[in-house]
N, C-alpha and C positions, 0 to 999 in steps of 0.2 A: 640321705644318699651320700652327702659329702663325708659324713663320719664313716660310712661304710667304705668309701674309696680310700680314706686316710688309713683306716685299719688294714685294708687289703695291701696298700703300699708298704706298710710296716711289716706285715706278717709274711708277705710273699715277694719281697724285693728282688731276690735272686731269680725267681721264676719270671717276673716281669721283665727284668733286664735280659734274661736268656731268650724270652719270646720276641722282644724287640730286635735283638741281634739276629735271631733266626729269620724274622720277616725281612730285615734289611738284606740279608744274604740271599734271600729268594729273588730279590730284584737283580742282584749281581749275577746269580746263576739261576735262571728260570727253571721251574720244576720240569723234570723229565724222568725217564725210566730209571736213572741211577739213584733217585731219591729213596727207592725201596731198600737200598743197602745201607742207608745211613744209620738207622736206629739199631742199636745192639740189643736185640730182643732177649738174648739169654740173660743179660744184666737186668733188664726191666722185669722179666718174669721171676728171677730169683729174688730181686729186691721186693717186689709186691708180695710174694708169698711169705717171705720172712717178716715183713711188716704186719701182715694179717695175723700170723701166729703170735708174734710178740704182743700185738695189741690185744689179742684174745687173752693171753696170760695176764696182761696188765689189768684188764677189766675184771678179772676175778680175784685180784689182790694178791696173787702168788708172791710177787717180789717183796711186797711190804711185810707179808707174814714171815718170810725168811729173815728179813731185817730185824723184826721184833724178836724173833726167837734167838738170834745171835746176841742181841743186847741183854738178854737175861743173864749172860755170863760175864758182863762187864762190871768192873769194880772201881776203876780209876778214871780220871779225866783223860789220861793218855790212852788208855784202852778204849775209851768211848770214841775218841777221834780216830784212832787207827781202825776201829770197826766200821765207822761211817765211810772212811776213805776206801777201805777194802770192799765195801758194798758196791761202790761205783767202779772201782778198778776191775774187779773180777766179773761183775755182771755185764759190764760194757763189752767184754770179749765175746759175749753170746747174744746180747739183746740190743747192741749198739749204744754208743755214748749218749745219743739223744734220749733214748728211753730210760737209760740208767739215771740220767740227771732229772728228767721229768718225774721219775718215781721217787728217788731218794733225797733230792734237795729239800722239798717240802717236809718230807719225813724227818730229815736231820734237824731242820729248824724247830719242829715240834719237840723233838727229843732234847735239843739244847735248852729250850724253855723249861722243860720238866727237870732237867739237871742243873738249872740255875747257871747256865754257861752262855747266856745270850750275847755277852760281850765278845765272844769268839766267833760269832756267826759269819763275819766277813772272811776271816782266815780259813775257817772250816769249809765254807762254800767254795773258796778258791782252790783249796787242796783237793776237795772232792771233784771239782771240775777237771783239774789236771789229772786226777786219778782215772776219770772216765776217758779222757783223751789218750793217755798213754797206755791204758788197758785195752782200749778198742783197737789201737793200731797194731796189736799183736796178731790178730786173727783176720781171715778174709771176710768174716761176717760181722766184724766189730764195727765197721762203718761202711757207708755206701761206696766211697771211692775205692776202698780195698776190694769190695765185691766186684766192682767194675773192672779193676785192673786184673783180678784173677780170671774173670771171664774173657777179657780181651787177650790176655797173654797165654791162657791155658796153663799157667804155672801151678804145680801141685801145691796143695794147702800147706804141707809141711815145709816146703821150700820158702814160701812166703813167711811162715811163722819163724823159720830160721833166720831170715833176713832181719826181722824186726825184734827178735828176742833180746839181743844185747841192749837195745834202747829201752824197751819196756822194763827189763830187769834193773838197769841203771836208774831209771826214773823211779821205780818202786823203792829202791834203796834210799834215794834222795827224799822221797815222801816220808819214809820211816824216820830218817835222821831229823828232818825238820820237825816232825811231830814230837819226837822224843826230846828235842831241845826246847821247844816252846811249851809243851804241856807236861806238867809234872805228874807225880803219883798221888795227887790229892784224891781221896775217896769221893765217889759220887753215890748219893743215896738212891734207893730204888726209884725208878721213874714213876712219878705220880702227877696227874694233872691237878688243877685246883679243887676239883670235886672229889678227888681221891681215887679216880679210875687209874688202872694200870696202863702200860704203854699200848697194849693192843686195843683196849677199849678207848683210851684217851686219844690216840693218834689215828688208829685205823677206823674206828667206828664211834666218834665222839657223841653222837646222838642216836639212840637206838631206833627212834621213830623216823629217821630220815635215811635217804639212800646211802649205801656204803660208798667208800672211795671207788673211783673208776667206774661209777654208775652201775654197779652191780648190787642188787639186794640179796642178802644171804639170810634165809629164814633162821632165826636163832643164831646170833653172832657166834662164830667159832665152830659151827657145825659143818665141817667138810671143806671149807674154804674153796667152794666151787665144785666139790664133789667129783663126779665122773668127768666133768669138763677138764679138770686138771690133767687127768690121765690122757684124754683125747688130745689135748693141746701139746702135751709133752711128746706124744707119738708123732704129731704133725711136725713138731720141731725137728725130730729125728729124720723125718722124710725130707725136710728142707736141707738138712746137713748132708744127707746122702746124695741129693741132687747137686748141691754145690760142689761136692767132692767127686762128681761124675759117676756115681754108682747107680743113679736112677735117671731116666730121661726127664728132661724139663717138662714136657707135656704131661707126663704122669703126675709129677709134683703139683702142677697147676690144677689138674682135675681133682686130685685128692683134697688139696687145701680148700679150693673153692666149694666143692661139694660138702665138705665137713662143716664149713661155717654157714652155709645155707641151712643146715640142719641145727647146728649148735647155737649160733648167735649172729643173726643177720645184721645187728647193729654195728658189728665190727667194721663192716664195709663203709659205714658213715663216719667212723671215728679214725680211720687210717688217714695219714697225711698224704693225700694224693698229689700234693704239690711237688713232692720230691721226684717221683718217676716222670712227671710232666717236665720238670726242670731238666732232667737228664735228656729227655726227648728233644727239647728245644736246643740244648747244646749240641746234641748229635747232629741236628740239621745244620746248625751254624758251622760246625767244624767240617762236616761233609762238604758243604758248599765252598768254604774258604780253601780247603785242600785242592780244589779244582781251579783256583786262581794262582797261576805259577809264581807271580811276583810275591804275593803274600806268603805262599808256602815256603819259598826259598828263604825269605827274610826270617820268618818265624823259626824254621828249622835250624838256621845258622845260630840264632840266639839261644835256643833251647839246648842244642847239642853241645855247645861250648861248655856250659856249666849247668847240667840238668838239675842237680841236687840244690844248688844255691838259688837258681831261678825258681824252682818249685817252692822253696822256703819263702823267698821274697814275695812272690806272687800271692801266696796264701795269706800273707799279712794284709793284703789289700782287698782281695775278693773271696777269701776263704779257700780251704783246701779241696772241697768237692769240685767247684767250677775250675779251679786250677788243674786238677787231675784230668778232667775231660778235655780242657783246652790244650794242655801240653802233650797229652797222649797222641794227639793228631799230628804232631810234628817231631816226634822222636821215637826211637825204639830202644833207648837206654832205660830199660824197665827197672832195674835194681835201684839206681839213684833216684828215679822218679818215685818209686814206692817209698823210699826213705825220706826224700824231700817233702812229699805231700803229707806224710804222717807227722814228721817233725814240725812241718809248717803249721800244724794245728795249734801250736803254742806261740806265744808272742802277743799280738794284739787281741782285743776282745772278739773281733770278727774273723780271726784266723781260722777258727772252727765255729760254725754257726751253732753247734751244740753249746758252746760256752755262753751264749746269750741266755740260755735257759737258766743256768745258775745265777747269772746277774739279775735277771728279771724276778726270780723267786726271792732272792735276798732283799733287793731294794723295794719289792712290793711289801714285804714285812717291815723293813726298816728304811723308809724313804729318805731319812736324813743321813744315810750312810753311802749314798751314791758315789761321791768323790772318794771316800775312803776305800770303797770296793775297787774302783778303777785303779787307784794307786797301788793297793796291795796286789791285785790281780796282775797288773802289768809288771810289777817288780818281780814277783815270784815266777811268772811265766817266762820273762826274759832270762832269768837265771837258768831255768830248765832248758830253754832253747839254746843258750850259749854252751851249756855242758853237753847236750846231746849232739849239737852240730859239731862241736869239737871232737866228740867221740867218733862221729862219722868220718872226719878227716883222718883219724888214726886207723880206723877199721878198713875204710874203702881205699882201693889203690889210687 
């Protein structure tokens, strides 16, 4: 029981804090009819449906198959690292930074072992994590707080993309420069594991008699990669994109997605991280209540409105950018600097973006003696990116 509680505290820290804050606020503002307007249901419904679809794609191994196919064309160490970073950078725009890192960091570690480049695992893990964070901030569906801000403001998708495009592009250039400077053109041999298996068999299906990655068994490895489910899930993803872009009603999206997974793969419902929408709900209750306390509202609004971008960046370093977005959005309507600040705030400390912990955990699980080195490298590189991008925001923004 004690071990379970410790594990729960570690894995759901933000949810527990949000729940405690929500409960305390309920004593300050007792429940009444206004509570029904607190929870932003459009955000919750979009978030849950996207999570289900991405989880379904992940469970049939689609993303790793794409990665393995790309690596067939790699010939140098520099090309290998650029490919691994590109996987998280571009995939995070569509499947969120969390899923990109969950999928591709373990994949990258296995590839580095095969390529005899294990000594670079810390730096590659850091660059891939940054790639996921700066890629995801470009699109409304790249991370949860962007999805929330789009639903809250009603801002068109292309407008949000236009706001963040200069920052994602600048970060991409920085990633390429760092990779080209650090990694040379040393040839890498064809990726083979110790038993001679190629990358797909060695990384994606290391033992033919055991379940494949993402808990999906594929009869005869390589036959279909999920078959008809791949087509169905791709169509479901399009449905979600249409709903997020306001071309489909949200209720129709929910009906289609839930019905499809009841038929295709009911285990998806068990594998989705339900803690995230619950965390949003708890913060919605807390903010809804505190906005009704005049003294608190006036103080918070005055602090946020003075420097929304800088407050967003600073707050994200302490409590991460998702809680920061929900908290600050209740006390300001300066949406553009809030969007920029919460996205750039994902860089800096290890907890500035909770997705960053995924990269850290995967690397130190494989190399427990490199914890200190990872924290040092991660902090140094992230602070560099944060300084450059915040400086760019001061030039671009009035």
